[in-house]
N, C-alpha and C positions, 0 to 999 in steps of 0.2 A: 504494500500500500504506500502510495506516495505521501511523504511527510509535508506538512505545511510549515513554512518558515514565517513566523510572526515576529518581526524584529522589535527590539526594545525601543520605544519612542520617547518615553519619559526621560528628560535630560538628566535628572538626578540619578535615576536607576541605571541609566546607560553609563554614566561616569563611574558609578560604583562598580558595575559589572566589568567595565574595561580595566579598572584598577585591579580587580580580582584576576582577570584572565591574562594580565601582563605578568602574572606569577604562576607558579604551578598550582593546579586546581585539583579538586576531588571529583570522583564519579558523580557525587550528589550535585556538585556545581553544574556539571554537564546536563544532568537530568532536569534541573531547574531551568537552565537556559533553553533547552529544546522542548520545554513544556511536556516532559514525560512521554514523548512520542516514540522513543527508541528502546529496544530490548537491552537487557543488562550486558550482553556480549558486545553489542554495538557501542554502548556507552564506554565499556572498558577499552575498546579499540580507540575511540576518539580521545579518551582520557590519556592513554599512553602516547598517541601521536602528538597531541597538543603539548603535553609536558616536555616531550623531546624537542619540539620547536621552541618552546619558551627557554629551555636550557641553552639551545643553540643561540638564540637571540641575546641572552644574557652574556654569553661568551664573546659576542660581537659588540656588546653594549648598544644594542638597538631595540626598538619597541617591537613586541610581538603583535600588538594590535593598537594602532593600525600598522600592518606590516608593509614594508617596501617590497617592490618586485625583486630587487636585488637580494634582499634577505631570504625571500622564499626560494629564489633560484639557487643560491648558494647552499641552503639547507637541503634541498632536494638532490643537488649534485653530491653532497656529502653522504646522504642516505643511500644513494645509488651504488656506493662502493660496497655495501654489505647487504642491501635489501633487494628483494625481488620487485619486478615492475608493479605487480598488484598492490604491494605494500606502499610503494611510493605514490601510486595513484590514489590510494585511500588517504594517505597523509595530506595530499593536495586538497582532496575533498573536505577533510576535517578543517583545514585552515580556512577554506572558503566558507564553510558553514558557520564557523565562529564569527567571521566578519559579517556575514549576511544577517545573523541573529542580532548583531549589534548595529545594524543598518549602515554598514560600510560596504563599499564595492569589494567584490571578490578579487584579491590580488592574483589568483590563479587563472583568471580570465584574460590576463595580459598575454600578448603575442609571444613574448620571451618564454613564459612558462609553458605555453601550449607547444611551442617548438621544442623545448627541452623534453617534455613528456612524450612527444611524438618520436623524438630521437631515441629516448630510453626504451620506448616500446619496441623499436626495431632492434636496438642493441641487445635487449634482454628477451627477445622472442624465444619462447619455448622453455623459459626458466621456471614456469609454474608446473610443478610436478603433480600429475594426476594421482588421486588416492588409489592404492592397490585394492584389488577386488577381493571381497569376502564371498566365496562361492558355495555351492551346494555340498561339495566334498568337505570343506571346512566346517560347515554347519553339522553335517553328519558326524564328524569326529567329535565335535563339542557335545552333541546330544548323546553319543555313545559313552562318553566319560561320566555321565550322570548315573549315580547309583544311590543306594540307601545311606551311604556314608558322606555324600556330597553336602557341602554347607548350604545355608540358605542363600548366600550371595551367589554361589555357583548355579543354583537353581534359577534364581532371578535373572542372572546374566544369560543363561541358556535360553530362557523364555524371551528375553529382549532380542537376542540375536535371531531367534526363530521368526519372531513377528516382523522385525525390521527387514530381514532378507525376503521373506515370502510375500510381503506387501510393498517392497521397494520403498520403505518408509524413511522420511526425513527425521532428523533429531527433534525438530520442533513438533512434528506430528506425534512422535513417541511421548514427548513430555506432556502433551495435552490429551493423550489418549485416556478417556474416561469409561467407566463401566457401561454407561448408556449406549456406547458404540459397539458393545459386544453382545452376541447372542450365543448362549451356551447353557449346558446343563451338566453340572458336576457329576451326576450319577450315570447318565447314559453315555454311549460311545460316539455320539454325533460330533463331528468336527466343529470347532469354534468358527463362527462367522463374525466378520468385523467390517464396520463401515468407516470410511474416511472421505470426507467431502463429497457425499452422495455416491461414492464408489463402494461396491461391496466385494469382499474378499473372503475366501474360505481357506483356513489353515490346513496343512497336511495332518494326517492322523498322528504322527509322532510329535509334531509341534503342538497340536491341540492338547495332547496328553501332558506335555511339559508345562504349557501355560496353565492348564487346570490344576496341576500340582502347586504352582505358584499361587493361584487364586485361593486355594485351600488354606494358605498361610495367612491370608488377610482376614481380620476379624469381621469387617463389614465390606460389602461390595458396593461401595459408594466412593465417589471422587476419582483420583488418578489411579490407573491400573498399576503402574510401575513407580516405586517409591524408594527413598533412601533407606539404607540399613546402616545403623551405627556400629561402632567397633565391638559392642557387646551383643550384636546379633538382633537388636530390636528394630522392627520395621516402623518407620515414621509415617506421618500423614502427608508430608510435602512431596511433590513430584520431583523427579530427577532434573538436574540442570545439564547443560551441554557438556560441562567438564566431567560430570559423572558418567555420561554416556560414552565420552571419549575413553575414559578409564576402563569401561566394559570391554571395548575393542582391544585396548592394550593388554588386558588380562587374557583375552582370547589368544593373543600372540604367544604368551607364555604357555598356555594350555596346549596349543597346537605344536609348539616346539619346532617350528619351521621358520626360515628366514623370510619374514613377512612384516611389512610396516603398515598396520591398519589404522584407520581413522574413522570418525563418525560417519563419513560418507561412503565407506567401503561397502556397506550392504547394498546401497543403491547402485554402485558401480557393478558389483557382482550380480545383482538381480537383472540389470540391463543386459549383461553378457549372457546370462542364463536364458533369458527370454529370446535373445537373438538366436541362440543355438536351437531353440525349440521352433524356430521359423517365424517368430513375430517380426513384423516390419518396424521401422523406426517410428512410424506414426502410431502403430499399436502399442509400442513400448512407452511412447510419450503419454498416451491415454492411461495406460496401466499405472505408470508412476506419477501421474497427476502433474506432469510438467506443463508449463504454459507454452513452451515451444520445443521443437525437436533438437534444439541446439546442444543441450547437455547430453542426451542419449547418444546423439551422433558423435560427440567428442569422446564419450566413453568407449564407443565402438571403433574409434580410429577414423571416422569419416570426417576429417578436418574441414574439407571444402564445404560440405553440407552444414557443419557446425558454424563456420564463419558466415555463410550466407544467411543462416537463420538469425544470427546475432545482429546482422546489419539491419534487420527489420525493426529492431528495438532502438536503433540509434538515430538521433536527429542531428543534423548539421547546424552547429552554432556559429554565428558570425564572430570573426576575430575583431579585436580592438584595432 
């Protein structure tokens, strides 16, 4: 969903906020500035990016807001020595957002910055590494390792991996998965059915059995399906966050004991490749995985030309200064 930029217009509040953002700020400062429109992870990224920029500006004895084109260019050039293009682009967006929310022109709209970003995009082409796939063989191995001696966390993690792979689920969808989206009966052998954004899915027999075992551990079938487990083995009421889901995949690496670098996106990559093996077209996979465009499925399948052409449909040409 596109965020609304409502700048600070009150002169007193604007002056106070500028003084605050000329120094290192907290995540809460960003949350207030952006009218609480962004997720925690987005706020964390902006917080890190802006504080790096403030630190750089301090070292050069210049203002972070309003920033000069020269300061921004030198900062991005320095970051390009160690960061990937996607990170540098995100930093530029953060700098622009802070200025826009303070009713100042975006310094990254200047021709010099656009030319620098265009050059870095060419120089760093291909530096973004795609997440490795978590496939059906990996899932089968994880599920086979479950037994009566398995811990509660191992059971929950196996259930998470099963659902994410078989439904090509995003982390945000897993976090917000609630009981009203499930159709199941603990007693009978019918597979679990699951709905996501008006799409209906049916888990395999083995995955359904594992998920049902997890559901039996929950005292009430209300709220989020997957929750945190503390160090004492107590199940909380709060849903998992992105970091927790990432750690589930890192634990799977250890369990599988194979050279594999998994991330929270690995299940979607693996599901895409599995569906392609079964004869699904890119368009069918797009619908199955609830993507807005075939760009990402095409990229996961190595169809770079198609992925690039689909991305272009979402880009608009902006005039240069």
